[in-house]
C-alpha positions as CSV (number, residue, x, y, z in Angstrom):
1,M,19.0,2.6,-18.9
2,G,17.5,5.8,-20.0
3,A,19.4,8.0,-17.6
4,C,19.8,11.6,-18.4
5,V,21.3,14.8,-17.1
6,S,18.7,17.4,-16.0
7,Q,19.2,21.0,-17.2
8,C,16.2,22.6,-15.4
9,E,17.1,26.1,-14.3
10,G,17.3,27.3,-10.7
11,E,15.4,30.3,-9.4
12,D,18.1,32.7,-10.3
13,G,17.8,31.7,-13.9
14,S,21.2,30.0,-14.0
15,A,21.6,26.4,-15.0
16,A,21.5,24.1,-12.0
17,A,24.5,21.9,-11.5
18,P,24.2,18.8,-13.7
19,V,22.8,15.9,-11.7
20,K,22.4,12.4,-13.2
21,H,18.7,11.2,-13.1
22,V,16.9,8.2,-14.6
23,H,14.1,10.3,-16.0
24,Q,14.0,13.4,-18.2
25,C,13.2,17.0,-17.1
26,L,11.5,18.7,-20.1
27,F,9.7,21.5,-18.3
28,P,10.8,23.4,-15.1
29,M,9.5,21.9,-11.8
30,Y,7.4,24.6,-10.2
31,L,6.9,24.4,-6.4
32,V,5.0,26.2,-3.6
33,K,6.6,26.8,-0.2
34,V,5.0,24.8,2.5
35,S,4.8,28.0,4.6
36,D,2.9,29.8,1.8
37,F,0.6,26.9,1.2
38,L,-0.4,26.8,4.9
39,E,-1.6,30.4,4.6
40,M,-3.8,29.7,1.6
41,K,-7.6,29.4,2.0
42,G,-10.4,27.7,0.0
43,V,-10.3,26.3,-3.5
44,P,-6.7,26.0,-4.8
45,E,-5.7,28.5,-7.5
46,P,-4.2,27.3,-10.8
47,H,-0.6,27.6,-12.1
48,H,-1.0,30.9,-13.9
49,I,-2.5,32.7,-10.9
50,L,0.2,31.5,-8.5
51,L,2.8,32.5,-11.1
52,Q,1.4,36.0,-11.2
53,K,1.4,36.3,-7.4
54,G,5.0,35.2,-7.2
55,L,4.2,32.1,-5.2
56,L,5.8,29.6,-7.6
57,H,9.5,28.7,-7.3
58,Q,11.5,26.7,-9.8
59,W,13.2,23.6,-8.4
60,A,17.0,23.7,-7.8
61,P,19.2,21.0,-6.3
62,G,19.1,21.2,-2.5
63,M,15.5,22.2,-2.3
64,R,13.4,19.8,-0.1
65,V,10.3,18.7,-2.0
66,I,7.1,17.0,-1.0
67,F,5.5,15.4,-4.0
68,V,1.7,15.2,-3.6
69,S,-0.1,12.5,-5.6
70,H,-3.9,12.7,-5.7
71,Q,-7.0,11.8,-7.7
72,W,-8.9,14.7,-9.2
73,L,-12.3,15.3,-7.7
74,G,-13.7,17.1,-10.7
75,S,-13.3,17.0,-14.5
76,A,-12.3,20.7,-14.8
77,H,-10.8,21.3,-11.4
78,P,-8.9,18.8,-9.2
79,D,-10.4,20.1,-5.9
80,P,-13.7,22.1,-6.7
81,Q,-14.5,22.6,-3.0
82,G,-11.0,22.8,-1.6
83,R,-11.4,19.7,0.6
84,H,-8.2,18.0,-0.6
85,A,-6.3,21.2,0.1
86,E,-7.8,21.5,3.5
87,A,-6.8,17.9,4.4
88,L,-3.3,18.5,3.1
89,R,-2.9,21.7,5.1
90,S,-4.1,20.1,8.3
91,T,-1.8,17.1,7.7
92,L,1.3,19.2,7.1
93,Q,0.5,21.4,10.1
94,G,0.1,18.3,12.2
95,M,3.4,16.9,11.2
96,L,5.1,20.3,12.0
97,D,3.6,20.6,15.5
98,G,3.7,16.9,16.4
99,T,-0.1,16.5,16.8
100,L,-0.2,14.0,13.8
101,Q,1.8,10.8,14.0
102,V,2.4,8.9,10.8
103,E,2.0,5.2,11.6
104,L,2.0,1.7,10.1
105,D,-1.4,0.0,10.0
106,V,-1.5,-2.4,13.0
107,A,-2.6,-5.2,10.6
108,Y,0.7,-5.0,8.9
109,D,2.9,-4.6,12.0
110,L,6.3,-5.7,10.6
111,G,8.5,-4.6,13.5
112,I,10.1,-1.8,11.4
113,N,11.4,1.3,13.1
114,F,10.3,4.4,11.2
115,G,11.7,6.9,13.8
116,D,14.4,8.3,11.5
117,F,12.0,8.7,8.6
118,V,9.4,10.5,10.8
119,E,12.0,13.1,11.9
120,Y,13.3,13.3,8.2
121,T,9.7,14.1,7.1
122,R,9.2,16.8,9.7
123,Q,12.4,18.5,8.7
124,N,11.4,18.4,5.0
125,V,8.0,19.9,5.9
126,L,9.6,22.6,8.0
127,S,11.7,24.0,5.2
128,G,10.1,22.4,2.3
129,Y,8.2,23.0,-1.0
130,I,5.2,21.3,-2.4
131,F,4.7,19.8,-5.8
132,L,1.0,19.6,-6.8
133,D,0.1,19.2,-10.4
134,W,-2.6,22.0,-10.3
135,F,0.0,24.4,-9.0
136,A,2.9,23.2,-11.2
137,I,1.5,22.4,-14.6
138,P,-0.1,25.0,-17.0
139,Q,-3.8,23.9,-17.3
140,I,-5.7,24.4,-20.5
141,T,-9.0,24.3,-18.4
142,A,-7.9,27.4,-16.4
143,R,-8.2,29.9,-19.3
144,T,-7.0,33.5,-19.1
145,D,-6.9,36.3,-21.6
146,G,-3.8,36.4,-23.7
147,V,-2.8,32.8,-23.1
148,N,-1.8,31.0,-26.3
149,E,-3.6,27.7,-26.2
150,E,-1.1,25.9,-28.4
151,S,1.8,27.1,-26.1
152,T,-0.2,26.0,-23.0
153,K,-0.8,22.6,-24.5
154,S,2.9,22.2,-25.3
155,D,4.0,23.3,-21.9
156,A,1.4,21.1,-20.2
157,A,2.5,18.1,-22.3
158,L,6.1,18.6,-21.5
159,A,5.3,19.0,-17.8
160,V,3.3,15.8,-17.7
161,Q,6.1,14.0,-19.5
162,S,8.4,15.3,-16.8
163,I,6.4,13.9,-13.8
164,P,8.7,10.9,-13.3
165,F,11.6,13.3,-13.0
166,Y,9.6,15.5,-10.5
167,V,8.9,12.3,-8.4
168,E,12.5,11.2,-8.6
169,T,13.9,14.5,-7.3
170,S,11.3,14.9,-4.5
171,N,12.3,13.9,-0.9
172,I,8.9,12.9,0.3
173,F,6.0,11.1,-1.5
174,L,2.6,11.8,-0.1
175,A,-0.6,10.1,-1.4
176,L,-3.6,12.4,-0.6
177,V,-6.5,10.0,-0.5
178,P,-9.3,11.0,2.0
179,E,-12.6,9.5,1.0
180,L,-14.6,12.2,-0.9
181,K,-17.2,12.2,-3.7
182,H,-16.2,13.1,-7.2
183,H,-17.9,16.5,-8.1
184,D,-19.2,15.3,-11.5
185,T,-19.7,11.5,-11.2
186,G,-20.7,11.2,-7.5
187,K,-18.4,8.2,-7.2
188,C,-16.2,7.8,-4.1
189,C,-12.6,8.7,-4.6
190,N,-10.3,7.1,-2.0
191,Y,-7.2,5.0,-1.5
192,T,-8.6,2.1,-3.5
193,S,-9.6,4.2,-6.5
194,W,-6.3,6.2,-6.4
195,L,-4.3,3.0,-6.2
196,S,-6.1,1.6,-9.3
197,R,-5.0,4.4,-11.6
198,G,-2.1,3.6,-13.9
199,W,-0.5,7.1,-13.6
200,C,-0.6,7.0,-9.8
201,R,1.1,3.6,-9.9
202,A,3.8,5.0,-12.2
203,E,4.4,7.9,-9.8
204,L,4.7,5.4,-6.9
205,W,7.2,3.2,-8.8
206,C,9.4,6.2,-9.8
207,H,9.6,7.1,-6.1
208,L,10.0,3.7,-4.6
209,L,12.5,2.5,-7.1
210,S,14.7,5.6,-6.9
211,D,18.0,5.9,-5.1
212,K,16.7,8.1,-2.3
213,P,17.7,7.3,1.3
214,F,14.1,7.1,2.3
215,T,11.5,5.7,-0.1
216,Q,8.6,5.2,2.2
217,V,5.2,6.5,1.1
218,I,2.9,8.5,3.4
219,V,-0.8,7.8,2.8
220,V,-3.2,10.5,4.1
221,Y,-6.6,9.0,4.8
222,S,-7.9,12.0,6.7
223,T,-6.9,15.1,8.7
224,K,-6.3,12.8,11.7
225,E,-5.0,9.5,10.1
226,S,-1.8,9.1,8.0
227,Q,0.0,5.8,7.6
228,F,3.0,4.4,5.9
229,M,2.1,2.4,2.8
230,F,2.3,-1.4,3.2
231,P,5.2,-2.5,0.9
232,R,3.2,-5.0,-1.1
233,D,0.5,-2.5,-1.9
234,W,2.7,-1.1,-4.7
235,Q,4.5,-4.4,-5.6
236,E,1.2,-6.1,-6.3
237,N,-0.4,-3.2,-8.1
238,T,1.6,-3.2,-11.3
239,I,1.5,-0.4,-13.9
240,D,0.5,-2.6,-16.8
241,E,-2.7,-3.6,-14.9
242,G,-3.6,0.0,-13.9
243,D,-6.6,2.0,-15.2
244,F,-5.8,4.6,-17.9
245,T,-8.2,7.2,-19.2
246,V,-6.2,7.2,-22.4
247,E,-5.4,3.6,-23.3
248,S,-2.4,4.6,-25.5
249,D,-0.7,5.8,-22.3
250,R,-0.4,2.3,-21.0
251,H,2.6,1.2,-23.1
252,V,4.4,4.5,-22.6
253,V,3.9,4.6,-18.8
254,K,4.7,0.9,-18.4
255,K,8.0,1.7,-20.1
256,L,8.7,4.3,-17.4
257,G,8.3,1.7,-14.8
258,E,10.5,-0.7,-16.6
259,V,13.3,1.9,-16.8
260,A,12.9,2.6,-13.1
261,L,13.1,-1.0,-12.2
262,E,16.1,-1.8,-14.4
263,H,17.9,1.2,-12.9
264,K,17.0,0.0,-9.3
265,I,18.3,-3.5,-10.0
266,Q,21.6,-2.2,-11.5
267,N,22.1,0.3,-8.7
268,L,21.5,-2.4,-6.0
269,S,24.0,-4.6,-7.7
270,S,26.6,-1.9,-7.9
271,A,26.0,-0.9,-4.2
272,G,26.5,-4.5,-3.0
273,Q,23.0,-4.7,-1.5
274,L,22.8,-8.3,-2.4
275,N,19.5,-9.4,-0.8
276,L,17.5,-6.5,-2.2
277,Y,19.2,-6.9,-5.6
278,R,18.2,-10.6,-5.6
279,F,14.6,-9.8,-4.5
280,F,13.9,-7.2,-7.2
281,L,15.7,-9.4,-9.9
282,A,13.5,-12.3,-8.9
283,R,10.3,-10.3,-8.9
284,R,11.2,-8.4,-12.1
285,S,9.0,-10.5,-14.5
286,K,6.0,-10.4,-12.1
287,M,6.3,-6.6,-11.6
288,L,6.4,-6.0,-15.3
289,G,3.5,-8.2,-16.1
290,E,5.6,-10.7,-17.9
291,A,5.7,-14.5,-17.8
292,P,8.2,-16.0,-15.3
293,T,11.7,-16.4,-16.6
294,T,13.0,-20.0,-16.8
295,W,16.7,-19.7,-16.1
296,E,19.5,-21.9,-17.3
297,V,21.6,-23.0,-14.3
298,E,24.7,-21.0,-15.2
299,S,22.8,-17.9,-16.0
300,F,20.8,-18.2,-12.8
301,L,24.0,-18.5,-10.7
302,R,25.7,-15.6,-12.5
303,H,22.8,-13.2,-12.4
304,F,21.9,-14.0,-8.8
305,K,25.5,-14.0,-7.8
306,F,25.9,-17.5,-6.4
307,D,28.6,-20.1,-6.9
308,F,27.3,-23.6,-7.1
309,D,28.2,-24.5,-3.5
310,S,26.6,-21.4,-2.0
311,A,23.5,-21.9,-4.1
312,I,23.0,-25.1,-2.2
313,S,24.1,-24.1,1.3
314,D,23.3,-20.4,1.5
315,K,20.9,-19.4,4.4
316,S,20.7,-15.7,3.8
317,S,17.4,-13.7,3.5
318,M,17.5,-14.4,-0.3
319,S,18.9,-17.9,-0.6
320,A,18.9,-19.6,-4.0
321,V,15.7,-21.5,-3.3
322,L,14.0,-18.3,-2.3
323,C,15.3,-16.5,-5.4
324,A,13.9,-19.3,-7.6
325,T,10.6,-19.3,-5.7
326,F,10.1,-15.5,-5.9
327,A,11.0,-15.7,-9.6
328,G,8.4,-18.4,-10.2
329,D,11.0,-20.7,-11.8
330,V,9.6,-24.2,-11.0
331,A,12.4,-26.0,-12.8
332,M,15.1,-24.2,-10.9
333,V,13.4,-25.0,-7.5
334,Q,13.3,-28.7,-8.5
335,F,17.0,-28.6,-9.7
336,L,18.1,-27.0,-6.4
337,A,16.1,-29.5,-4.4
338,N,17.6,-32.4,-6.3
339,K,21.0,-31.1,-5.4
340,K,20.0,-31.2,-1.7
341,A,19.3,-27.5,-1.1
342,D,17.4,-27.1,2.1
343,L,13.7,-26.3,1.3
344,N,12.8,-26.0,5.0
345,V,13.8,-22.4,5.1
346,S,12.4,-19.9,7.6
347,L,12.1,-16.4,6.1
348,H,13.9,-13.6,7.8
349,G,15.1,-10.1,7.0
350,L,12.4,-9.2,4.4
351,E,10.0,-7.3,6.6
352,P,10.7,-4.0,4.7
353,L,9.4,-5.7,1.6
354,G,6.2,-7.0,3.3
355,Y,7.2,-10.6,4.0
356,C,7.2,-11.7,7.7
357,T,9.9,-13.6,9.6
358,G,9.0,-17.2,10.2
359,W,7.2,-18.0,7.0
360,N,8.2,-21.2,5.2
361,L,8.8,-21.6,1.5
362,L,5.3,-22.8,0.8
363,M,3.8,-19.8,2.6
364,V,6.1,-17.5,0.6
365,A,5.1,-19.0,-2.7
366,L,1.4,-18.7,-1.9
367,E,1.6,-15.2,-0.5
368,S,3.6,-14.0,-3.5
369,R,0.9,-15.4,-5.8
370,Q,3.0,-18.0,-7.6
371,S,1.5,-20.4,-10.2
372,P,-0.4,-23.6,-9.3
373,E,2.6,-25.4,-10.8
374,M,5.0,-23.9,-8.3
375,I,2.7,-24.9,-5.4
376,R,2.3,-28.4,-6.8
377,A,6.1,-28.7,-7.1
378,L,6.8,-27.6,-3.6
379,L,4.1,-30.0,-2.2
380,S,5.5,-32.8,-4.2
381,L,9.0,-32.1,-2.8
382,G,7.6,-32.7,0.7
383,L,6.5,-29.3,2.1
384,D,3.7,-29.7,4.6
385,A,0.3,-28.5,3.5
386,N,-0.8,-28.2,7.2
387,S,2.3,-26.4,8.6
388,A,1.8,-23.2,10.6
389,T,3.8,-20.2,11.9
390,F,4.7,-20.0,15.6
391,E,1.5,-18.0,16.3
392,G,-0.7,-20.5,14.5
393,T,-1.3,-19.1,11.0
394,T,-1.6,-22.2,8.8
395,V,-0.6,-22.7,5.2
396,S,-4.2,-22.6,4.1
397,C,-4.4,-19.0,5.3
398,F,-2.0,-18.0,2.6
399,A,-4.1,-19.3,-0.4
400,R,-4.5,-16.4,-2.9
401,S,-6.4,-18.1,-5.8
402,P,-8.9,-20.9,-6.2
403,E,-6.1,-22.9,-7.9
404,H,-4.0,-22.5,-4.8
405,V,-6.9,-24.0,-2.8
406,D,-7.2,-27.0,-5.2
407,E,-3.5,-27.8,-4.9
408,L,-3.5,-27.6,-1.1
409,L,-6.7,-29.8,-1.0
410,E,-4.9,-32.5,-3.0
411,K,-2.5,-32.8,0.0
412,K,-5.3,-32.8,2.5
413,A,-4.8,-29.2,3.7
414,D,-7.4,-28.2,6.4
415,F,-9.4,-25.1,5.5
416,H,-11.8,-25.3,8.5
417,K,-9.5,-25.6,11.5
418,A,-8.3,-22.6,13.5
419,G,-4.6,-22.3,14.2
420,V,-3.4,-22.2,17.8
421,P,-2.9,-19.9,19.7
422,V,-4.1,-17.1,17.3
423,G,-7.4,-18.8,16.7
424,L,-8.0,-17.7,13.1
425,V,-9.6,-20.0,10.5
426,P,-8.2,-19.7,7.0
427,L,-11.3,-17.8,5.8
428,V,-10.3,-14.9,8.1
429,K,-6.9,-14.4,6.4
430,V,-8.2,-15.1,2.9
431,A,-11.0,-12.5,3.4
432,D,-8.6,-9.7,4.4
433,T,-5.7,-10.0,1.9
434,G,-7.1,-12.3,-0.8
435,N,-9.5,-11.8,-3.7
436,L,-13.2,-12.4,-4.3
437,E,-12.7,-15.6,-6.2
438,T,-10.7,-17.3,-3.4
439,V,-13.2,-16.2,-0.8
440,S,-16.0,-17.6,-2.9
441,K,-14.1,-20.9,-3.3
442,L,-13.8,-21.3,0.5
443,L,-17.5,-20.5,1.0
444,A,-18.3,-23.1,-1.6
445,L,-16.3,-25.6,0.4
446,R,-18.6,-24.8,3.3
447,C,-16.1,-22.8,5.3
448,D,-18.1,-21.2,8.2
449,P,-18.5,-17.4,7.8
450,N,-19.3,-17.4,11.6
451,P,-16.6,-19.6,13.1
452,P,-16.4,-20.2,16.9
453,M,-14.7,-17.2,18.6
454,D,-11.3,-18.1,19.9
455,G,-7.8,-16.7,20.4
456,L,-7.6,-13.2,18.9
457,G,-11.3,-13.2,18.3
458,V,-11.6,-12.0,14.7
459,T,-14.3,-13.2,12.3
460,P,-13.9,-13.3,8.5
461,L,-16.3,-10.3,8.2
462,L,-14.4,-8.2,10.7
463,S,-11.1,-9.0,9.0
464,A,-12.5,-8.3,5.5
465,V,-13.8,-4.9,6.6
466,A,-10.6,-4.0,8.5
467,L,-8.4,-4.4,5.4
468,S,-10.9,-3.3,2.7
469,R,-9.0,-0.1,2.0
470,G,-6.8,-0.6,-1.0
471,N,-8.3,-4.0,-1.9
472,P,-10.1,-3.7,-5.2
473,D,-12.3,-6.6,-4.2
474,G,-12.7,-5.4,-0.6
475,V,-16.4,-4.2,-0.8
476,E,-17.5,-7.2,-2.8
477,I,-15.8,-9.6,-0.4
478,V,-17.8,-8.0,2.4
479,R,-21.0,-8.2,0.3
480,T,-20.3,-11.9,-0.5
481,L,-19.7,-12.8,3.2
482,L,-23.0,-11.0,4.1
483,K,-24.9,-12.9,1.4
484,S,-23.4,-16.1,2.9
485,R,-25.1,-15.1,6.2
486,A,-22.0,-13.8,8.0
487,D,-23.4,-12.1,11.1
488,P,-22.7,-8.3,11.0
489,N,-23.4,-8.0,14.8
490,V,-20.9,-10.5,16.2
491,A,-18.6,-8.7,18.6
492,S,-14.9,-9.6,19.0
493,R,-14.1,-11.7,22.1
494,Q,-10.6,-12.8,23.1
495,T,-9.5,-16.0,25.0
496,G,-6.3,-17.2,26.5
497,M,-3.1,-15.2,26.2
498,W,-4.9,-12.5,24.2
499,L,-6.9,-11.5,27.2
500,T,-3.6,-10.4,28.9
501,M,-2.6,-8.5,25.8
502,V,-5.9,-6.7,25.6
503,G,-5.7,-5.8,29.3
504,V,-2.3,-4.2,29.0
505,G,-3.5,-2.2,25.9
506,R,-6.6,-0.9,27.7
507,A,-4.5,0.1,30.7
508,K,-2.1,2.1,28.6
509,V,-4.9,3.9,26.8
510,A,-6.5,4.7,30.1
511,L,-3.3,6.1,31.6
512,L,-1.7,7.8,28.6
513,G,-4.7,8.8,26.5
514,R,-5.7,7.4,23.1
515,E,-3.9,10.0,21.1
516,F,-0.5,9.2,22.8
517,C,-0.6,5.5,22.2
518,S,0.7,3.5,19.2
519,P,-1.8,2.1,16.7
520,Q,-1.0,-1.4,18.0
521,T,-1.9,-0.3,21.6
522,R,-5.1,1.5,20.4
523,S,-6.1,-1.5,18.3
524,V,-5.9,-4.1,21.1
525,A,-7.6,-1.8,23.5
526,T,-10.6,-1.3,21.2
527,L,-10.7,-4.9,20.0
528,P,-13.0,-6.3,22.8
529,G,-16.5,-5.7,21.6
530,A,-15.4,-4.6,18.1
531,T,-17.9,-5.2,15.3
532,P,-17.6,-4.9,11.6
533,L,-19.6,-1.7,11.7
534,L,-17.4,-0.1,14.3
535,T,-14.4,-1.1,12.2
536,A,-15.9,0.4,9.0
537,A,-16.6,3.6,10.8
538,A,-13.1,3.8,12.2
539,I,-11.5,3.6,8.7
540,G,-14.1,5.7,7.0
541,I,-15.3,3.5,4.1
542,E,-18.8,4.8,3.4
543,E,-19.9,2.1,1.0
544,V,-19.0,-0.6,3.5
545,V,-20.8,1.2,6.3
546,E,-24.0,1.5,4.2
547,L,-23.7,-2.1,3.1
548,L,-23.4,-3.4,6.7
549,L,-26.4,-1.3,7.7
550,S,-28.4,-2.6,4.9
551,Y,-27.8,-6.2,6.2
552,G,-29.0,-5.3,9.7
553,A,-25.8,-4.2,11.4
554,T,-26.7,-2.2,14.5
555,P,-24.5,0.6,15.9
556,Q,-23.3,-0.7,19.2
557,A,-20.3,0.5,21.3
558,N,-17.3,-1.6,22.0
559,D,-16.3,-2.6,25.6
560,R,-14.7,0.8,26.2
561,G,-17.9,2.5,25.3
562,E,-16.6,3.9,22.0
563,T,-19.4,4.3,19.4
564,C,-19.3,4.3,15.6
565,E,-19.6,8.1,15.7
566,F,-16.8,8.5,18.2
567,L,-14.3,6.3,16.3
568,A,-15.1,7.9,12.9
569,A,-14.6,11.4,14.3
570,A,-11.5,10.4,16.3
571,N,-9.9,9.3,13.0
572,G,-11.2,12.3,11.0
573,H,-13.6,10.3,8.9
574,Y,-16.5,12.7,9.0
575,N,-17.8,11.4,5.7
576,V,-19.5,8.4,7.4
577,L,-21.2,10.3,10.2
578,P,-24.4,11.0,8.2
579,C,-24.9,7.3,7.8
580,F,-25.6,7.0,11.5
581,Q,-27.9,10.0,11.9
582,T,-31.0,8.2,10.6
583,V,-30.3,4.9,12.3
584,S,-32.5,4.1,15.3
585,V,-30.9,2.0,18.0
């Protein structure tokens, strides 16, 4: 499995007690105290300066560590203007004094209680240390007299190779991704660009596949907005498909992810966490960028820990048919169905992995991006192409490729009708979590980009904008909808039961104050009158704001009187404010 025993020295120079880790420590892990970091000002100083000042501490077991992952904002310096450092200081201070709440995006509300982790985070910040590569790794670009370049190169290389170990030993993983311009290229650096990088994905995997009690990831979008990462953001952004500056890194870094995943699967098996074990075993091939495994029956039963009878009758969160579906094993699904396994399963217990209670097997297959052959097999076995969840999200909403659309159309799936009571047409859901090719396919089928407003009152364009962060196709999906004459000025309007929900949300915000309400409450309170431009301002995506303005979007307030400028500032997204200064209303 590649496990090793770390021998990094503690601060007193003595060898730390041997601890078994998956990854190797080839260079000491240097850290800065949170309390010292909060006192720093301006542009971050490099490793050798902090070492001279006595501000670096070598890691030892028992130290509480916050690993900060970020994208460099310059070629020679990661933070030439100190803006990342400023955002990080504000975030950590907010966590300490309670003025900043880490939340889950309302669009991904999975009913998970993060209360324990929030307090765990605060305690780690209170007495913690920071790992930041600029602080921790000797940098050749930060030259000083008397430094031996060959030695610096060697130390830096060893430290870089030790990053998976540094991640593994850290208590908290924090992605620092406020939208800022790269100092040299002028390109936007944000959550989407950070998530596209192969090394960042590897850091994520080493954290999320570790044996820590808490493996959530905190994503810092601004000084006022931090959220927990949606689980499938990392599952669907595999290392092998990441961007690497040095192409030869791809194979090496992919191997790190493979070692971490194999260790995770083995550890879950040993710990008896059967549902999680089965999930990661089933998803192993997909996560490693490999072709789906076609299991022999005996091998499937043995590896997934079923006897024959339980494989047919099991109703757990990861039943045999779900294991085979997540694994992409069409033949095994057909075999289980022929042996009378129940295919009419209702998903439950997988919310922490990003899969909602109540989805059926066909929805799971579509959402997990299974092959057209799998979708065809499930449809031929009798699953309904027009079934829906209890709130009215239809199977067609889950299509994630043009091929999915074709298979569903063969069984007369309706791609135009809104589900009841939620009132969302399939294009709304495909536009927010799908890809450009699938959106284009639905538009080619004459799906209306301006459907009648009903239920929750969300249009495809509003939905696409709201979930554009982290979606590599997000901006182009918005552009494609606009080119297809999606109206950028349609305001959200609710009907039926959703009017009551909105009324309750607005009352809570009025009584308690916006900053003291949950993201769900704030979202429903601001939904009436929401436009794509208001939403883009609220999440701080400058390219989307400019794109909407270029297509005639007008800055208008929502029903609570909140303007684009107000929502941007309230969430700390000051980068988009200049976009509205030259707009005449």
